[in-house]
C-alpha positions in Angstrom: 0.0 0.0 -0.1 2.9 2.6 0.5 3.9 1.8 -2.5 0.8 2.5 -4.1 0.5 5.7 -2.0 3.9 6.7 -3.4 2.9 6.6 -7.2 -0.3 8.1 -6.6 1.2 11.0 -5.0 3.8 11.1 -7.9 1.3 11.1 -10.3 -0.6 14.0 -8.6 2.5 16.4 -8.3 3.2 16.8 -12.2 -0.4 18.1 -13.0 0.2 20.9 -10.4 3.4 21.9 -11.9 2.3 21.8 -15.2 -0.6 23.8 -14.3 1.7 26.7 -12.6 4.0 27.0 -15.8 0.9 27.1 -17.9 -0.5 29.8 -16.1 2.8 31.5 -15.8 3.1 31.1 -19.7 -0.3 32.5 -20.3 0.6 35.5 -18.4 3.5 36.3 -20.0 1.8 35.9 -23.3 -1.0 38.2 -22.1 1.6 40.8 -20.7 3.5 40.8 -24.0 0.5 40.9 -25.6 -0.9 44.3 -23.7 2.6 46.0 -23.8 2.7 45.5 -27.4 -0.9 46.9 -28.0 -0.5 49.9 -25.7 2.8 50.6 -27.6 0.8 50.9 -30.9 -2.0 52.8 -29.5 0.8 55.3 -28.3 2.5 55.5 -31.4 -0.9 55.8 -33.6 -2.2 58.8 -31.5 0.9 60.6 -30.5 2.0 60.9 -34.2 -1.2 62.3 -35.2 -0.9 65.0 -32.2 2.8 66.0 -33.3 1.6 66.4 -37.2 -1.6 68.2 -36.2 0.3 70.9 -34.4 3.3 71.7 -36.6 3.0 74.7 -38.9 3.8 74.5 -42.7 6.8 76.7 -42.9 7.5 78.3 -46.2 10.9 78.1 -47.5 10.1 79.9 -50.9 9.3 83.7 -50.7 6.1 85.0 -50.5 4.3 88.1 -50.4 2.1 89.6 -48.1 -0.2 92.4 -48.3 -0.1 95.3 -46.0 -3.3 97.4 -45.5 -3.3 100.6 -47.1 -1.6 103.5 -44.5 -2.7 107.1 -45.0 -0.9 109.4 -42.5 0.0 113.2 -42.4 3.5 114.2 -43.1 5.6 116.7 -41.0 4.9 120.4 -42.4 6.6 123.3 -41.4 4.0 125.8 -43.2 1.3 124.6 -41.6 -0.5 123.4 -44.5 -1.2 119.3 -44.1 0.2 117.0 -46.2 -0.7 113.7 -46.4 0.2 110.2 -47.9 -1.2 107.2 -49.0 0.8 104.0 -49.1 0.0 100.5 -50.1 2.9 97.8 -50.1 3.4 93.9 -49.7 6.3 92.1 -47.7 8.3 89.6 -49.1 9.0 87.1 -46.6 10.6 83.8 -46.1 10.7 81.2 -43.6 7.6 81.5 -41.9 3.6 81.5 -42.5 1.2 83.6 -43.5 -0.4 83.7 -40.3 2.7 84.3 -38.2 3.3 87.6 -40.5 -0.6 88.7 -40.4 -0.9 88.2 -36.8 2.1 91.0 -36.3 0.4 93.2 -39.0 -0.5 95.8 -36.4 3.1 96.2 -35.3 3.9 96.5 -39.2 1.2 99.4 -39.4 2.7 101.0 -36.7 5.9 101.2 -37.7 4.7 102.6 -41.1 2.5 105.2 -39.6 5.4 106.4 -37.3 7.9 106.8 -39.8 5.5 108.5 -42.5 4.5 110.9 -39.6 8.1 111.8 -39.1 9.1 112.6 -42.5 8.3 115.7 -44.2 7.6 116.2 -47.9 10.9 117.3 -48.9 12.4 114.1 -47.3 10.1 111.9 -49.8 11.3 114.0 -53.0 14.0 112.2 -55.2 15.8 109.6 -53.5 13.5 110.0 -50.6 11.3 106.7 -51.9 14.3 104.6 -51.6 15.3 106.1 -48.3 11.8 105.5 -47.1 11.9 101.8 -48.5 15.2 101.3 -46.8 14.1 102.5 -43.6 11.0 100.6 -43.5 12.3 97.5 -44.3 15.2 97.9 -41.5 12.5 98.5 -38.9 10.4 95.7 -40.4 13.1 93.3 -40.0 14.2 94.0 -36.7 10.2 93.7 -35.5 10.2 90.3 -36.9 13.3 89.3 -36.0 13.3 85.1 -36.6 11.4 85.6 -39.8 13.7 86.8 -42.7 11.9 90.1 -44.3 13.7 90.3 -48.0 11.7 93.3 -49.3 9.2 96.0 -49.2 7.5 96.6 -52.5 5.4 99.7 -53.0 2.3 99.5 -54.8 0.8 102.8 -54.4 2.4 105.9 -53.1 0.6 109.0 -53.0 1.5 112.3 -51.5 -1.2 115.2 -51.4 
């Protein structure tokens, strides 16, 4: 009988060990599947978030319209002298939205410089000096954005 008990005990023990191994193997397999699925989900959803937030920067120069600026010029005669100016900026390395968000500051630069100028300042080479001065001031204002040129489309002095 003792031998039968030993053989019965020997037969009963191996199934417990194989169940333990099977449960551990199943748990490891389930963990790998969950980690793989979580990694895939994170990769899919984080990639879309990054792509949506990145603005498209135009490497080629593009033109941005500056609204018409009407300003009075400094005059010593007491007679008011007005100037009407419409221009475009040639910009590179930014988006149109970045430049248009700075439009009030750009218009302020135009207004303040024109208000300081006189009619004699705009005669002859004065328009070239006006262009250069405005270009320098706007380039400083839009610092990381490259401003290549200021193009006058309309300039009327009355």
